[in-house]
BATI-100764 format. One record per residue (C-alpha): x, y, z. Coordinates in Angstrom, 3 decimals. Each point is the difference from the previous one (the first is absolute). Example, Ala and Ser with C-alpha at 12.3 -4.5 7.8 and 13.67 -1.06 7.14 Angstrom:
2
<tivex><X>12.300</X><Y>-4.500</Y><Z>7.800</Z></tivex>
<tivex><X>1.370</X><Y>3.440</Y><Z>-0.660</Z></tivex>
This chain:
287
<tivex><X>-7.398</X><Y>75.193</Y><Z>-69.194</Z></tivex>
<tivex><X>1.733</X><Y>3.226</Y><Z>-0.987</Z></tivex>
<tivex><X>3.479</X><Y>-0.685</Y><Z>-1.342</Z></tivex>
<tivex><X>2.708</X><Y>1.993</Y><Z>1.701</Z></tivex>
<tivex><X>2.999</X><Y>1.366</Y><Z>-1.874</Z></tivex>
<tivex><X>3.540</X><Y>0.543</Y><Z>1.166</Z></tivex>
<tivex><X>0.556</X><Y>3.331</Y><Z>1.725</Z></tivex>
<tivex><X>3.394</X><Y>1.608</Y><Z>0.368</Z></tivex>
<tivex><X>1.120</X><Y>0.534</Y><Z>3.577</Z></tivex>
<tivex><X>3.627</X><Y>1.094</Y><Z>-0.564</Z></tivex>
<tivex><X>2.439</X><Y>-0.025</Y><Z>-2.917</Z></tivex>
<tivex><X>0.655</X><Y>-3.686</Y><Z>0.609</Z></tivex>
<tivex><X>-3.169</X><Y>-1.276</Y><Z>1.635</Z></tivex>
<tivex><X>-3.370</X><Y>-0.781</Y><Z>-1.570</Z></tivex>
<tivex><X>-2.966</X><Y>-1.524</Y><Z>1.782</Z></tivex>
<tivex><X>-3.409</X><Y>-1.480</Y><Z>-0.779</Z></tivex>
<tivex><X>-2.572</X><Y>1.165</Y><Z>2.596</Z></tivex>
<tivex><X>-1.911</X><Y>-2.483</Y><Z>2.157</Z></tivex>
<tivex><X>-3.552</X><Y>-1.156</Y><Z>-0.737</Z></tivex>
<tivex><X>-2.399</X><Y>-0.727</Y><Z>2.851</Z></tivex>
<tivex><X>-2.486</X><Y>-2.023</Y><Z>-2.054</Z></tivex>
<tivex><X>2.081</X><Y>-3.193</Y><Z>0.121</Z></tivex>
<tivex><X>2.709</X><Y>1.172</Y><Z>2.425</Z></tivex>
<tivex><X>2.650</X><Y>0.632</Y><Z>-2.654</Z></tivex>
<tivex><X>3.075</X><Y>1.581</Y><Z>1.634</Z></tivex>
<tivex><X>2.412</X><Y>2.563</Y><Z>-1.389</Z></tivex>
<tivex><X>2.431</X><Y>-1.378</Y><Z>-2.571</Z></tivex>
<tivex><X>3.136</X><Y>1.926</Y><Z>-0.934</Z></tivex>
<tivex><X>2.909</X><Y>0.171</Y><Z>-2.405</Z></tivex>
<tivex><X>3.356</X><Y>1.339</Y><Z>1.207</Z></tivex>
<tivex><X>2.039</X><Y>0.985</Y><Z>-3.035</Z></tivex>
<tivex><X>3.766</X><Y>0.317</Y><Z>-0.111</Z></tivex>
<tivex><X>2.246</X><Y>0.575</Y><Z>-3.015</Z></tivex>
<tivex><X>0.832</X><Y>-3.691</Y><Z>-0.219</Z></tivex>
<tivex><X>-3.112</X><Y>-1.846</Y><Z>1.211</Z></tivex>
<tivex><X>-3.467</X><Y>0.306</Y><Z>1.493</Z></tivex>
<tivex><X>-1.210</X><Y>-1.551</Y><Z>3.255</Z></tivex>
<tivex><X>-3.684</X><Y>-0.806</Y><Z>0.539</Z></tivex>
<tivex><X>-1.573</X><Y>0.352</Y><Z>3.460</Z></tivex>
<tivex><X>-2.572</X><Y>-2.752</Y><Z>0.661</Z></tivex>
<tivex><X>-1.633</X><Y>-2.286</Y><Z>-2.535</Z></tivex>
<tivex><X>-3.694</X><Y>0.825</Y><Z>0.296</Z></tivex>
<tivex><X>-3.019</X><Y>-1.990</Y><Z>1.109</Z></tivex>
<tivex><X>-0.575</X><Y>-1.902</Y><Z>-3.257</Z></tivex>
<tivex><X>1.299</X><Y>-0.607</Y><Z>-3.489</Z></tivex>
<tivex><X>-2.441</X><Y>2.700</Y><Z>-1.170</Z></tivex>
<tivex><X>1.460</X><Y>2.522</Y><Z>2.427</Z></tivex>
<tivex><X>3.550</X><Y>-0.885</Y><Z>-1.041</Z></tivex>
<tivex><X>-0.973</X><Y>0.258</Y><Z>-3.676</Z></tivex>
<tivex><X>-1.265</X><Y>3.540</Y><Z>0.540</Z></tivex>
<tivex><X>3.366</X><Y>0.907</Y><Z>1.470</Z></tivex>
<tivex><X>1.884</X><Y>-1.514</Y><Z>-2.934</Z></tivex>
<tivex><X>-2.235</X><Y>1.876</Y><Z>-2.456</Z></tivex>
<tivex><X>0.536</X><Y>3.256</Y><Z>1.864</Z></tivex>
<tivex><X>3.763</X><Y>-0.535</Y><Z>0.043</Z></tivex>
<tivex><X>-0.021</X><Y>-0.593</Y><Z>-3.757</Z></tivex>
<tivex><X>-2.032</X><Y>3.187</Y><Z>-0.549</Z></tivex>
<tivex><X>2.598</X><Y>1.933</Y><Z>1.975</Z></tivex>
<tivex><X>2.794</X><Y>-1.801</Y><Z>-1.888</Z></tivex>
<tivex><X>1.438</X><Y>-1.239</Y><Z>3.285</Z></tivex>
<tivex><X>2.238</X><Y>-2.948</Y><Z>-0.783</Z></tivex>
<tivex><X>2.961</X><Y>-1.977</Y><Z>1.395</Z></tivex>
<tivex><X>-2.202</X><Y>-1.676</Y><Z>2.610</Z></tivex>
<tivex><X>2.386</X><Y>-1.573</Y><Z>2.503</Z></tivex>
<tivex><X>-2.073</X><Y>-1.682</Y><Z>2.737</Z></tivex>
<tivex><X>-3.023</X><Y>0.387</Y><Z>2.254</Z></tivex>
<tivex><X>0.380</X><Y>0.473</Y><Z>3.759</Z></tivex>
<tivex><X>-2.864</X><Y>-1.236</Y><Z>2.179</Z></tivex>
<tivex><X>-0.801</X><Y>2.067</Y><Z>3.078</Z></tivex>
<tivex><X>-1.654</X><Y>-2.983</Y><Z>1.725</Z></tivex>
<tivex><X>-1.875</X><Y>-3.235</Y><Z>-0.640</Z></tivex>
<tivex><X>-3.649</X><Y>1.067</Y><Z>-0.049</Z></tivex>
<tivex><X>-1.963</X><Y>-1.062</Y><Z>-3.079</Z></tivex>
<tivex><X>-0.663</X><Y>3.481</Y><Z>-1.353</Z></tivex>
<tivex><X>3.725</X><Y>0.682</Y><Z>-0.301</Z></tivex>
<tivex><X>1.149</X><Y>-3.307</Y><Z>-1.498</Z></tivex>
<tivex><X>-2.640</X><Y>-1.657</Y><Z>-2.202</Z></tivex>
<tivex><X>1.164</X><Y>1.911</Y><Z>-3.103</Z></tivex>
<tivex><X>3.641</X><Y>-1.107</Y><Z>0.199</Z></tivex>
<tivex><X>-0.309</X><Y>-2.825</Y><Z>-2.511</Z></tivex>
<tivex><X>-1.471</X><Y>2.392</Y><Z>-2.588</Z></tivex>
<tivex><X>2.855</X><Y>2.478</Y><Z>0.456</Z></tivex>
<tivex><X>2.440</X><Y>-2.794</Y><Z>-0.868</Z></tivex>
<tivex><X>2.900</X><Y>1.718</Y><Z>1.792</Z></tivex>
<tivex><X>2.450</X><Y>-1.243</Y><Z>2.611</Z></tivex>
<tivex><X>-1.669</X><Y>0.357</Y><Z>3.393</Z></tivex>
<tivex><X>1.844</X><Y>1.380</Y><Z>3.036</Z></tivex>
<tivex><X>-1.510</X><Y>-0.469</Y><Z>3.458</Z></tivex>
<tivex><X>0.779</X><Y>-0.525</Y><Z>3.649</Z></tivex>
<tivex><X>0.617</X><Y>-3.590</Y><Z>1.068</Z></tivex>
<tivex><X>-3.221</X><Y>0.000</Y><Z>2.063</Z></tivex>
<tivex><X>-1.912</X><Y>1.122</Y><Z>-3.082</Z></tivex>
<tivex><X>1.341</X><Y>-2.949</Y><Z>-1.966</Z></tivex>
<tivex><X>-0.974</X><Y>-2.402</Y><Z>2.767</Z></tivex>
<tivex><X>-3.526</X><Y>1.433</Y><Z>0.106</Z></tivex>
<tivex><X>-0.349</X><Y>-0.247</Y><Z>-3.785</Z></tivex>
<tivex><X>1.122</X><Y>-3.612</Y><Z>0.080</Z></tivex>
<tivex><X>-2.921</X><Y>-0.708</Y><Z>2.330</Z></tivex>
<tivex><X>-2.410</X><Y>2.053</Y><Z>-2.122</Z></tivex>
<tivex><X>0.998</X><Y>-1.943</Y><Z>-3.115</Z></tivex>
<tivex><X>-1.527</X><Y>-3.120</Y><Z>1.556</Z></tivex>
<tivex><X>-3.433</X><Y>1.584</Y><Z>0.432</Z></tivex>
<tivex><X>-3.118</X><Y>-0.087</Y><Z>-2.131</Z></tivex>
<tivex><X>-1.698</X><Y>3.315</Y><Z>-0.819</Z></tivex>
<tivex><X>-3.489</X><Y>-1.182</Y><Z>-0.881</Z></tivex>
<tivex><X>-2.989</X><Y>1.575</Y><Z>1.764</Z></tivex>
<tivex><X>-0.412</X><Y>-3.173</Y><Z>2.001</Z></tivex>
<tivex><X>3.644</X><Y>-0.077</Y><Z>1.099</Z></tivex>
<tivex><X>-0.031</X><Y>3.687</Y><Z>0.937</Z></tivex>
<tivex><X>-3.236</X><Y>-0.390</Y><Z>1.966</Z></tivex>
<tivex><X>1.389</X><Y>-2.988</Y><Z>1.875</Z></tivex>
<tivex><X>3.147</X><Y>1.886</Y><Z>0.975</Z></tivex>
<tivex><X>-2.124</X><Y>2.922</Y><Z>1.198</Z></tivex>
<tivex><X>-2.045</X><Y>-2.389</Y><Z>2.157</Z></tivex>
<tivex><X>3.090</X><Y>-1.581</Y><Z>1.530</Z></tivex>
<tivex><X>1.628</X><Y>3.394</Y><Z>0.598</Z></tivex>
<tivex><X>2.991</X><Y>-0.313</Y><Z>-2.334</Z></tivex>
<tivex><X>-1.354</X><Y>2.551</Y><Z>-2.505</Z></tivex>
<tivex><X>-1.561</X><Y>3.412</Y><Z>0.563</Z></tivex>
<tivex><X>-3.470</X><Y>0.598</Y><Z>-1.414</Z></tivex>
<tivex><X>1.039</X><Y>3.324</Y><Z>-1.538</Z></tivex>
<tivex><X>2.846</X><Y>-1.656</Y><Z>-1.932</Z></tivex>
<tivex><X>-2.226</X><Y>-2.865</Y><Z>-1.150</Z></tivex>
<tivex><X>-2.642</X><Y>2.441</Y><Z>-1.235</Z></tivex>
<tivex><X>2.558</X><Y>2.105</Y><Z>-1.877</Z></tivex>
<tivex><X>1.558</X><Y>-3.064</Y><Z>-1.653</Z></tivex>
<tivex><X>-3.438</X><Y>-1.121</Y><Z>-1.193</Z></tivex>
<tivex><X>-0.691</X><Y>3.473</Y><Z>-1.362</Z></tivex>
<tivex><X>3.370</X><Y>0.411</Y><Z>-1.729</Z></tivex>
<tivex><X>0.016</X><Y>-3.434</Y><Z>-1.606</Z></tivex>
<tivex><X>-3.718</X><Y>-0.732</Y><Z>-0.405</Z></tivex>
<tivex><X>-0.155</X><Y>-3.637</Y><Z>-1.150</Z></tivex>
<tivex><X>3.457</X><Y>-0.100</Y><Z>-1.611</Z></tivex>
<tivex><X>2.303</X><Y>-1.214</Y><Z>2.769</Z></tivex>
<tivex><X>3.065</X><Y>-0.971</Y><Z>-1.994</Z></tivex>
<tivex><X>2.263</X><Y>1.377</Y><Z>2.738</Z></tivex>
<tivex><X>3.681</X><Y>-0.861</Y><Z>-0.285</Z></tivex>
<tivex><X>2.218</X><Y>0.829</Y><Z>2.981</Z></tivex>
<tivex><X>3.420</X><Y>1.096</Y><Z>-1.229</Z></tivex>
<tivex><X>2.708</X><Y>-0.759</Y><Z>2.572</Z></tivex>
<tivex><X>2.849</X><Y>2.471</Y><Z>0.532</Z></tivex>
<tivex><X>3.201</X><Y>-0.493</Y><Z>-1.949</Z></tivex>
<tivex><X>2.086</X><Y>1.957</Y><Z>2.523</Z></tivex>
<tivex><X>-0.510</X><Y>0.391</Y><Z>3.743</Z></tivex>
<tivex><X>1.585</X><Y>2.066</Y><Z>2.749</Z></tivex>
<tivex><X>-0.318</X><Y>0.067</Y><Z>3.782</Z></tivex>
<tivex><X>0.857</X><Y>3.582</Y><Z>1.000</Z></tivex>
<tivex><X>0.879</X><Y>2.539</Y><Z>-2.671</Z></tivex>
<tivex><X>0.816</X><Y>0.047</Y><Z>-3.710</Z></tivex>
<tivex><X>1.442</X><Y>2.817</Y><Z>-2.149</Z></tivex>
<tivex><X>-0.843</X><Y>0.244</Y><Z>-3.702</Z></tivex>
<tivex><X>1.758</X><Y>2.458</Y><Z>-2.345</Z></tivex>
<tivex><X>-2.152</X><Y>0.895</Y><Z>-3.010</Z></tivex>
<tivex><X>2.452</X><Y>2.551</Y><Z>-1.409</Z></tivex>
<tivex><X>-0.333</X><Y>3.465</Y><Z>1.523</Z></tivex>
<tivex><X>-2.685</X><Y>-1.373</Y><Z>2.301</Z></tivex>
<tivex><X>0.701</X><Y>-2.165</Y><Z>3.019</Z></tivex>
<tivex><X>-2.589</X><Y>-2.085</Y><Z>1.803</Z></tivex>
<tivex><X>0.284</X><Y>-1.329</Y><Z>3.524</Z></tivex>
<tivex><X>-2.327</X><Y>-2.917</Y><Z>0.685</Z></tivex>
<tivex><X>-0.365</X><Y>-0.622</Y><Z>3.752</Z></tivex>
<tivex><X>-2.032</X><Y>-2.405</Y><Z>2.089</Z></tivex>
<tivex><X>-1.890</X><Y>1.989</Y><Z>2.657</Z></tivex>
<tivex><X>-2.757</X><Y>-2.360</Y><Z>1.222</Z></tivex>
<tivex><X>-2.945</X><Y>1.472</Y><Z>1.873</Z></tivex>
<tivex><X>-3.493</X><Y>-1.088</Y><Z>0.967</Z></tivex>
<tivex><X>-1.457</X><Y>-0.170</Y><Z>-3.492</Z></tivex>
<tivex><X>2.348</X><Y>-2.748</Y><Z>-1.194</Z></tivex>
<tivex><X>3.206</X><Y>-1.161</Y><Z>1.655</Z></tivex>
<tivex><X>1.791</X><Y>-0.186</Y><Z>-3.374</Z></tivex>
<tivex><X>-0.718</X><Y>3.643</Y><Z>-0.896</Z></tivex>
<tivex><X>2.708</X><Y>1.652</Y><Z>-2.060</Z></tivex>
<tivex><X>0.525</X><Y>3.627</Y><Z>-1.029</Z></tivex>
<tivex><X>1.814</X><Y>1.437</Y><Z>-3.017</Z></tivex>
<tivex><X>1.904</X><Y>3.277</Y><Z>0.324</Z></tivex>
<tivex><X>0.816</X><Y>1.766</Y><Z>-3.257</Z></tivex>
<tivex><X>2.884</X><Y>2.480</Y><Z>-0.133</Z></tivex>
<tivex><X>0.479</X><Y>1.915</Y><Z>-3.253</Z></tivex>
<tivex><X>3.162</X><Y>1.852</Y><Z>-1.041</Z></tivex>
<tivex><X>-0.449</X><Y>3.730</Y><Z>0.498</Z></tivex>
<tivex><X>-3.074</X><Y>-0.395</Y><Z>2.194</Z></tivex>
<tivex><X>0.254</X><Y>0.810</Y><Z>3.702</Z></tivex>
<tivex><X>-2.883</X><Y>-2.038</Y><Z>1.362</Z></tivex>
<tivex><X>-0.989</X><Y>-3.439</Y><Z>-1.182</Z></tivex>
<tivex><X>-3.179</X><Y>-1.992</Y><Z>-0.464</Z></tivex>
<tivex><X>-0.896</X><Y>-2.682</Y><Z>2.542</Z></tivex>
<tivex><X>-2.346</X><Y>-2.746</Y><Z>-1.164</Z></tivex>
<tivex><X>-1.621</X><Y>-1.322</Y><Z>3.170</Z></tivex>
<tivex><X>-2.180</X><Y>-2.780</Y><Z>-1.370</Z></tivex>
<tivex><X>-2.583</X><Y>-0.734</Y><Z>2.698</Z></tivex>
<tivex><X>2.417</X><Y>0.053</Y><Z>2.926</Z></tivex>
<tivex><X>-1.663</X><Y>2.876</Y><Z>1.881</Z></tivex>
<tivex><X>-3.452</X><Y>-1.563</Y><Z>-0.076</Z></tivex>
<tivex><X>-1.374</X><Y>-2.219</Y><Z>2.788</Z></tivex>
<tivex><X>-0.199</X><Y>-3.738</Y><Z>-0.510</Z></tivex>
<tivex><X>-2.872</X><Y>-1.387</Y><Z>-2.051</Z></tivex>
<tivex><X>-1.907</X><Y>-0.695</Y><Z>3.203</Z></tivex>
<tivex><X>0.101</X><Y>3.689</Y><Z>0.954</Z></tivex>
<tivex><X>2.746</X><Y>-0.040</Y><Z>2.649</Z></tivex>
<tivex><X>2.937</X><Y>2.287</Y><Z>0.789</Z></tivex>
<tivex><X>2.493</X><Y>-1.040</Y><Z>2.682</Z></tivex>
<tivex><X>1.963</X><Y>2.729</Y><Z>1.724</Z></tivex>
<tivex><X>3.480</X><Y>-1.497</Y><Z>-0.201</Z></tivex>
<tivex><X>-0.335</X><Y>-1.079</Y><Z>-3.628</Z></tivex>
<tivex><X>-1.136</X><Y>3.495</Y><Z>-0.985</Z></tivex>
<tivex><X>2.824</X><Y>1.693</Y><Z>1.901</Z></tivex>
<tivex><X>2.617</X><Y>-2.356</Y><Z>-1.462</Z></tivex>
<tivex><X>-1.333</X><Y>0.599</Y><Z>-3.502</Z></tivex>
<tivex><X>-0.103</X><Y>3.792</Y><Z>0.288</Z></tivex>
<tivex><X>3.556</X><Y>0.056</Y><Z>1.353</Z></tivex>
<tivex><X>1.170</X><Y>-1.745</Y><Z>-3.185</Z></tivex>
<tivex><X>-2.039</X><Y>2.220</Y><Z>-2.313</Z></tivex>
<tivex><X>1.189</X><Y>3.197</Y><Z>1.667</Z></tivex>
<tivex><X>3.576</X><Y>-0.799</Y><Z>-1.049</Z></tivex>
<tivex><X>-0.846</X><Y>0.829</Y><Z>-3.596</Z></tivex>
<tivex><X>0.263</X><Y>3.532</Y><Z>-1.355</Z></tivex>
<tivex><X>-2.979</X><Y>0.028</Y><Z>-2.323</Z></tivex>
<tivex><X>-2.145</X><Y>2.816</Y><Z>-1.303</Z></tivex>
<tivex><X>-2.630</X><Y>-2.340</Y><Z>-1.442</Z></tivex>
<tivex><X>-1.570</X><Y>-3.074</Y><Z>1.600</Z></tivex>
<tivex><X>-2.112</X><Y>-2.522</Y><Z>-1.872</Z></tivex>
<tivex><X>-2.411</X><Y>-2.283</Y><Z>1.839</Z></tivex>
<tivex><X>-1.445</X><Y>-2.640</Y><Z>-2.289</Z></tivex>
<tivex><X>-3.696</X><Y>0.788</Y><Z>0.367</Z></tivex>
<tivex><X>-0.012</X><Y>3.779</Y><Z>-0.143</Z></tivex>
<tivex><X>1.521</X><Y>2.840</Y><Z>-1.973</Z></tivex>
<tivex><X>3.575</X><Y>1.103</Y><Z>0.820</Z></tivex>
<tivex><X>0.572</X><Y>1.975</Y><Z>3.185</Z></tivex>
<tivex><X>2.233</X><Y>3.031</Y><Z>0.459</Z></tivex>
<tivex><X>2.554</X><Y>-0.057</Y><Z>2.783</Z></tivex>
<tivex><X>-2.267</X><Y>2.126</Y><Z>2.187</Z></tivex>
<tivex><X>-2.944</X><Y>-2.338</Y><Z>-0.610</Z></tivex>
<tivex><X>2.142</X><Y>-3.011</Y><Z>0.882</Z></tivex>
<tivex><X>1.250</X><Y>1.691</Y><Z>3.175</Z></tivex>
<tivex><X>-3.586</X><Y>0.763</Y><Z>0.981</Z></tivex>
<tivex><X>-0.960</X><Y>-3.650</Y><Z>-0.542</Z></tivex>
<tivex><X>3.017</X><Y>-1.444</Y><Z>1.813</Z></tivex>
<tivex><X>-0.424</X><Y>2.578</Y><Z>2.754</Z></tivex>
<tivex><X>-3.574</X><Y>-1.173</Y><Z>0.563</Z></tivex>
<tivex><X>1.177</X><Y>-3.606</Y><Z>0.304</Z></tivex>
<tivex><X>2.737</X><Y>0.982</Y><Z>2.464</Z></tivex>
<tivex><X>-2.466</X><Y>1.995</Y><Z>2.070</Z></tivex>
<tivex><X>-2.438</X><Y>-2.912</Y><Z>0.094</Z></tivex>
<tivex><X>2.783</X><Y>-2.370</Y><Z>1.037</Z></tivex>
<tivex><X>0.727</X><Y>2.243</Y><Z>2.983</Z></tivex>
<tivex><X>-3.664</X><Y>0.437</Y><Z>0.925</Z></tivex>
<tivex><X>-0.795</X><Y>-3.707</Y><Z>-0.394</Z></tivex>
<tivex><X>2.743</X><Y>-0.964</Y><Z>2.458</Z></tivex>
<tivex><X>-1.031</X><Y>2.707</Y><Z>2.460</Z></tivex>
<tivex><X>-3.662</X><Y>-1.037</Y><Z>-0.234</Z></tivex>
<tivex><X>0.846</X><Y>-3.708</Y><Z>0.112</Z></tivex>
<tivex><X>-1.972</X><Y>-0.557</Y><Z>-3.183</Z></tivex>
<tivex><X>-3.347</X><Y>1.149</Y><Z>1.459</Z></tivex>
<tivex><X>-2.059</X><Y>1.702</Y><Z>-2.702</Z></tivex>
<tivex><X>-1.719</X><Y>2.663</Y><Z>2.114</Z></tivex>
<tivex><X>3.291</X><Y>1.019</Y><Z>1.624</Z></tivex>
<tivex><X>1.726</X><Y>0.225</Y><Z>-3.381</Z></tivex>
<tivex><X>-2.796</X><Y>2.194</Y><Z>-1.339</Z></tivex>
<tivex><X>0.141</X><Y>2.280</Y><Z>3.043</Z></tivex>
<tivex><X>3.791</X><Y>0.312</Y><Z>-0.101</Z></tivex>
<tivex><X>0.068</X><Y>0.600</Y><Z>-3.770</Z></tivex>
<tivex><X>-2.563</X><Y>2.789</Y><Z>0.356</Z></tivex>
<tivex><X>1.945</X><Y>1.525</Y><Z>2.896</Z></tivex>
<tivex><X>3.334</X><Y>-0.016</Y><Z>-1.852</Z></tivex>
<tivex><X>-1.231</X><Y>1.052</Y><Z>-3.436</Z></tivex>
<tivex><X>-2.706</X><Y>2.397</Y><Z>1.159</Z></tivex>
<tivex><X>-2.771</X><Y>-1.579</Y><Z>-2.062</Z></tivex>
<tivex><X>-1.800</X><Y>-3.299</Y><Z>-0.329</Z></tivex>
<tivex><X>1.445</X><Y>-2.542</Y><Z>-2.441</Z></tivex>
<tivex><X>-1.300</X><Y>0.002</Y><Z>-3.567</Z></tivex>
<tivex><X>-0.864</X><Y>-3.026</Y><Z>-2.131</Z></tivex>
<tivex><X>3.606</X><Y>-0.893</Y><Z>-0.892</Z></tivex>
<tivex><X>1.187</X><Y>0.447</Y><Z>3.582</Z></tivex>
<tivex><X>-2.884</X><Y>-2.091</Y><Z>1.353</Z></tivex>
<tivex><X>0.795</X><Y>-2.828</Y><Z>-2.396</Z></tivex>
<tivex><X>3.642</X><Y>0.001</Y><Z>1.091</Z></tivex>
<tivex><X>-0.986</X><Y>0.132</Y><Z>3.688</Z></tivex>
<tivex><X>-2.218</X><Y>-3.055</Y><Z>-0.372</Z></tivex>
<tivex><X>2.872</X><Y>-1.829</Y><Z>-1.711</Z></tivex>
<tivex><X>2.272</X><Y>0.735</Y><Z>2.980</Z></tivex>
<tivex><X>-2.706</X><Y>-1.160</Y><Z>2.400</Z></tivex>
<tivex><X>-0.382</X><Y>-3.227</Y><Z>-2.002</Z></tivex>
<tivex><X>3.742</X><Y>-0.538</Y><Z>0.069</Z></tivex>
<tivex><X>0.235</X><Y>0.611</Y><Z>3.740</Z></tivex>
<tivex><X>-2.915</X><Y>-2.320</Y><Z>0.722</Z></tivex>
<tivex><X>1.549</X><Y>-2.779</Y><Z>-2.091</Z></tivex>
<tivex><X>3.292</X><Y>0.075</Y><Z>1.963</Z></tivex>
C-alpha cells in the first residue's frame, strides 16, 4: 500500500488523501495559532499512525481533539491510536457503543453479512486492512453534541454541524473559517453519498443540500475523493437536485427518469449519472 503524505489545502488546513485499496478516507488537520483539530480518526491504528507521523514531519503540534464525521468503521477505528479527546454527535456515540460489543473475526463478519447487519464491501475491506490482526478497540466519544458546536483554534474557527442524510443519519460536517480568507473549507465526510445499500431518497437529499448550501465555502472535501472546487461541488449538488426533481416527476420509474434526464440535459447520462439514477430508483422502490 502506498503511504500518503499530508498535503496542504490552505494556510491552516492539511489533508491526507484517500486510499481505495482498503477504503481509507481523507484525514485532515485544521491548525490554529493555539491548537490543532483532527478530522476523522482513520480506519485502523496503522492509518492513524501514518497521520501522526505525517503531522510530526510537518511539525504540526498542539493536537486538541478529533472530530468524527460519522460512525462508520473506516472513520473511527483509528481513534484509540490517536489518543486524543473524541468529539462526535450523540447518535455517533450510540452507534459506537453498539459496535464496541461486536467481534471482528472473519467468522463474526461473515455471520453479520449473512444476517444482513453488515455490508459485504465493509467486511471485505476490514479483512483487507487488518489481515489477521483484529485487535480493534472502539474509542467512545468524550464530548457529544446534538445540533451544532463551535470550536475556536485561534485565528481559525470551526463549526461542527449535524446534517444527516442517506449515507448515515449521524453525518456531521466541519466548516473551517480562517482569518483573512473569504471562503472557507467544508469537510463533508460521506454525507453526500448514498446509503451503503445504494439508495438515495429524495427528501433526505433535498434536506441535506439545503443545509450544505448555507455555507460559503470555496473548497469542499468528500472523504473518499480529492477536494472539490466550489464549481465542482455546485455541479455535483446540482446533479442531485435535478435527479430529485426528475425522480418525483417520473415516480421512480427508471426508463422515465432516463428519458427525462436526456430531454432536460440534452445528452444521455454518463457513468456517474447512471449510478446516481439507480440509487434514486432504489430509494424510491424501498419507500
